[in-house]
C-alpha positions in Angstrom: 25.6 11.8 9.5 22.2 12.8 10.5 19.5 11.9 7.3 21.8 11.2 5.2 21.9 7.5 5.8 18.3 7.6 6.5 17.6 8.9 3.5 19.4 5.9 1.7 18.1 3.4 3.9 14.7 4.4 3.2 15.1 4.2 -0.6 16.4 1.2 -0.7 13.7 -0.3 1.5 11.3 1.3 -0.8 13.1 -0.7 -3.5 12.4 -3.9 -1.9 8.9 -3.4 -1.0 6.0 -3.7 -2.6 3.2 -1.2 -2.6 2.3 0.0 0.3 -1.5 -0.9 0.0 -1.0 -4.3 -0.2 -2.2 -4.9 3.8 -1.6 -3.1 7.0 0.4 -5.0 9.5 -1.3 -5.2 13.0 1.2 -2.6 14.6 0.9 0.5 13.7 -1.6 2.8 13.7 -3.8 4.3 11.6 -2.2 7.7 11.4 1.0 5.5 11.3 -0.3 3.4 8.6 -1.7 6.5 6.4 2.3 7.8 7.0 3.8 4.5 5.5 1.4 4.6 2.2 3.0 7.8 1.7 6.3 7.0 2.1 6.5 3.9 0.7 3.6 5.4 -2.3 5.7 5.3 -6.3 4.5 7.2 -8.7 5.4 8.3 -11.9 7.8 12.0 -11.5 6.1 13.2 -14.4 2.7 13.2 -12.7 3.5 13.2 -9.2 6.2 16.0 -8.9 5.4 19.7 -9.0 8.9 20.3 -10.1 8.4 19.9 -13.6 5.8 23.1 -13.9 6.8 24.8 -10.2 11.1 25.0 -10.9 11.1 24.1 -15.1 14.6 25.2 -15.1 16.0 22.1 -12.9 14.8 20.1 -15.6 16.5 18.6 -18.7 19.8 20.0 -17.4 21.6 16.8 -16.4 18.8 14.1 -16.9 17.7 13.2 -20.2 13.3 13.1 -21.0 13.7 9.6 -20.9 15.0 9.2 -17.8 12.5 11.6 -15.8 9.8 9.3 -18.1 11.2 6.5 -16.0 11.8 7.9 -12.9 9.3 6.7 -10.1 8.9 7.3 -6.4 7.5 10.1 -4.3 8.9 13.8 -2.8 10.1 11.9 0.4 13.0 9.7 -0.7 13.1 10.9 -4.4 12.3 9.5 -7.6 14.5 6.6 -8.8 14.9 4.3 -11.8 17.0 1.3 -11.7 18.2 -0.6 -14.5 19.8 -3.4 -11.8 22.8 -1.5 -10.9 25.2 -3.3 -8.3 28.4 -1.5 -7.3 31.7 -4.1 -7.1 33.3 -1.9 -4.7 36.3 -0.4 -6.7 37.0 3.4 -7.0 34.5 5.2 -8.8 35.0 7.7 -11.6 33.3 11.5 -10.7 31.0 13.4 -12.9 30.2 16.3 -10.7 27.9 19.3 -12.0 26.3 22.5 -11.3 24.1 24.5 -13.4 24.2 28.5 -13.9 22.0 29.0 -10.9 24.1 26.9 -8.9 27.4 27.4 -9.9 28.3 29.4 -6.7 28.1 26.0 -5.0 30.3 24.1 -7.8 33.6 23.7 -5.0 31.0 23.1 -1.7 29.4 20.5 -3.5 33.2 19.0 -5.0 34.1 19.0 -1.2 31.8 17.4 0.5 31.3 14.7 -2.3 35.0 13.9 -2.0 34.7 13.9 2.2 31.8 11.4 1.9 33.6 9.1 0.0 36.7 9.1 1.9 35.2 9.1 5.1 33.8 5.2 3.2 37.2 4.9 2.0 36.3 5.1 -1.8 38.3 6.2 -4.0 38.2 8.8 -6.9 40.1 7.6 -10.0 39.9 9.3 -13.5 39.9 5.9 -15.1 37.5 4.1 -13.2 35.0 2.1 -14.3 32.3 2.9 -11.8 30.7 6.2 -12.8 29.2 8.4 -10.3 27.4 11.5 -11.5 26.2 14.2 -9.3 24.3 17.5 -10.7 23.2 20.0 -7.9 20.0 21.2 -10.0 18.4 23.5 -7.4 19.4 25.3 -4.2 17.1 26.8 -1.6 19.6 28.7 0.6 17.6 30.2 3.3 14.4 28.7 5.2 10.5 29.7 3.9 7.3 29.5 5.2 7.8 26.2 4.2 10.8 24.7 3.2 14.2 24.3 5.3 17.6 25.3 3.3 18.1 22.8 0.7 18.9 21.2 -2.4 18.0 19.1 -5.2 20.3 16.7 -6.8 20.2 14.3 -9.4 22.7 11.6 -9.3 23.5 8.7 -11.5 25.5 5.4 -10.9 26.6 3.7 -13.9 28.6 0.5 -14.9 29.8 -0.4 -18.7 30.0 -3.9 -17.6 27.1 -4.8 -18.3 25.9 -1.0 -18.5 23.3 -0.8 -16.2 22.6 2.3 -14.2 20.6 4.0 -11.8 19.0 7.4 -11.8 17.7 9.1 -8.7 16.1 13.0 -8.5 15.8 14.0 -4.8 15.6 17.0 -2.3 17.2 17.0 0.8 16.9 19.9 3.3 18.6 21.2 7.1 17.2 23.0 10.1 21.4 23.5 10.4 21.9 25.5 6.9 22.8 25.0 3.7 26.0 23.3 4.4 24.8 20.9 6.8 22.0 19.8 3.9 24.7 19.8 1.1 26.5 17.4 3.4 23.8 15.1 4.1 22.6 15.2 0.5 26.1 13.4 -1.0 26.5 11.5 2.2 23.3 10.0 1.0 24.4 9.3 -2.4 27.7 7.6 -1.1 25.7 5.8 1.3 23.6 4.7 -1.1 26.5 3.2 -3.4 27.6 1.4 -0.4 25.0 -0.3 0.4 24.6 -2.0 -3.5 27.9 -3.5 -3.3 28.2 -6.8 -5.1 31.8 -7.5 -4.1 31.2 -10.6 -6.6 30.6 -8.3 -9.8 34.2 -7.3 -11.8 35.6 -4.0 -12.9 36.2 -3.4 -16.5 37.1 -0.6 -18.9 
């Protein structure tokens, strides 16, 4: 699973932690604490991310302007907005999309997402009330001087009762190549869904 579980758990930890600027624990070194401050910082997406200017074609194709305005986070674990979503542990209805610039990877995206669900015994069902949406908004197919091969995803989880949703925009790269990055990213999405399970909730249509 490599970085997939780590990415999901890092986001969950960030959701639970107060800003790192509070008080440093005695254990970490100054350098470690500086890094911790970076990875737990929560900043507005539209102010913190270079994507709206550097990669504008990835913006506004899946998420709405209202969602972008609510996203908070950083470049390490991505930017999220949580309305209080919890998963009842039932099947999920898939909404899998690509952009014209990433359409070549539509089949690979669907295949890796379904495999991640299968590994966790989560059943896709077109009639399920819980929806899992994923859009591949960016692809870096080859390594560059500054980046690894990787993907940028926009993700939502939503449930009609009570209609609370979760939104996440994040990127993930891999030294093992683009296919590994896509697999890790979809596993991170499904792992995060699984970690947000609340068996006390009931499904509905």
